[in-house]
Steps between C-alpha positions, in 0.01 A plus 500: 500500500306617804619194691856579400469856630346380825781252541760771449335710771496200734879455474591868485704496820742249342615739230781669694650168601508373145662816368788410726490144368523620142815698574650204681417272209706721268799463731458123517470471124872561450584204723252247368566318174239303309414177675800514732309468826284196432766253611525668841136470599590303810649823634189709437286622786166323535197718567192306609159648572130512437283807528378554857822363650631690801844655472633254760379207289646655184838544667506154660432312176729711276879478483536875440549716810278805453685673783185656642506590870169684515205536266257784443141456391600518133835366381671405175770233521743494208725212393766608247713186495450183292214293640247229422142588590269223619128562546429222747122491497401135565267492198628773266872500566766565237867591464600791276821510293796654686477875544701799613235738638207440733272729697277377781227729632411464868192646664470456875794254483332271246574439132238666280678528165813376325685639196746260335732552203572134409818553298859585587568783254330701233357269233444549127174460308525127433611424855210706631245312288651166602474599866135597454425158347679332790294695754176422316572127519620521860186671630270276300671187633475642854121529483463873432232618258537782247267781611592773252709530183645839411711377209587167342866411450485616140329822603777562755753471220303744285470751784878521523582489130250762380726800443202737522454432870622796713764449767256529789319185386793269559311318775261223395267282705492130410260279695338451840438175683312419819433206728199395705625686809509839332875518440581676173806507275566783258783526246636825359777540243713811475747598230770668706745569218462530124770357275642841410523624859799507733505161673438276195757697303748491790461122532540447125150354458274647233174405673236632736526408869194397701394411852205276594319574824282240671266637767312279744230655719162444663261792544323345799826439687621850416181659630505286812848607610450861391201512734255562218267215597 
């Protein structure tokens, strides 16, 4: 739990950006039907990067125009259109399922952290668990090693089905992975809407709605570009 708290502190400056993303996701929800966007993946933006990439390299190898004319020492780039995220590390590369929201943290014009929501809409419990299994297999096949387990898949289910859990515990950590170069992946699941709340009722679905957040970072790279080393 201490590691989880430290991690939250490390990404604190992203919070404001993702509050905006959450509101935008609600707006998009009314326009996205289940599975309707998969056949149009050729039209999705492609975001390619590895940690430590310069902004110029990120922009040149991605099809999305970030529209940035000048950069400060600390920046958060937000993509809120359908995309496919490719982590193009020569040894530990992988491609995530299509997503709708992405945040890229830049320090001194270099990528130090990435937040990806690898789905196109809110997802229900079974879809969330299926996505977690997919990500487990993807990272394992890409050479990443599990470094910490917060909850198993079954424990994740229990965390969200235990009616005694208070509302403020609707965020659950899943697992962490790392590679030999110090890159780390962390997955967090959030229940954004309960079945009896406005959006599920409005959409005619009697089910909870979730988001899955995949964070990629490297403490050494972060400290380097923050001038802490």
